[in-house]
N, C-alpha and C positions, 0 to 999 in steps of 0.2 A: 553534544556532537555540537561542530556551527553550520552554522546555516546553511546546508551544501547547492545550488547549483542546479539545476534538472538533466542535464549532463553528468554531471559528478555523479545523480542519484541513482541514472541510471546506470552507470561505469560502476556506482560501488553495488548495485544488483548483479549485475555480472558478470563480476569479483563473486559473489557470493558474500558482503560483507554482507549480513545479519542484523548490525547495527543500525543500518539506512530504513529498519520495518519499525524500529518503535519510534524513529524518528518521522517517520511519516505517518504511523498511528495518532503520533498523538498531534501534531498538525493537523491532519486529514478529517482522525473519526467525530469530536466534533457536529463540524459544517457536515458531512454527510448524515451523522444518525440525524441532526433537525432535519436534515435534507427526505431522508427515509422517513419518518413522523410524518413529516406533513403529503407524504404519499400511501399516509394508512400502512404504515408496516407496524407493527410493534415492537415496543420499546426492547421486550427479552429478547430480536431476533434482530437485531442493526449490526449488535457484536457480531457474531452466527455471518450473514452478508458480507460486511467489512474483512472482516478476517479470509472469510473464500470469495473472495475479489481480490484479496491486496496476492495471498498465497496463489492467486492464476495467473496475475500479473509478474509476478518474482518467479516464477518460473517459467510463467512467456519468455521473458525476459534474459534468464538464464538461456534456456535454449538454443533462444537465436543467436546469445551471444556466444555461442558455439558452433554458429553457421557460420563465424565472418574466418 
């Protein structure tokens, strides 16, 4: 997947393109993982927190996308 702009990412999420989640995960998980570890979160939980947060953002953008 090419490097999409923020607008393209949001548009893809609203259109249900789950491939963008793979892109976001690969791009941001390492940084988020480090940030969570610095804040004392056990490494076993970092992927769970990231996945739940990403799922919530995905759901919220899809829901709001339908309000247009």
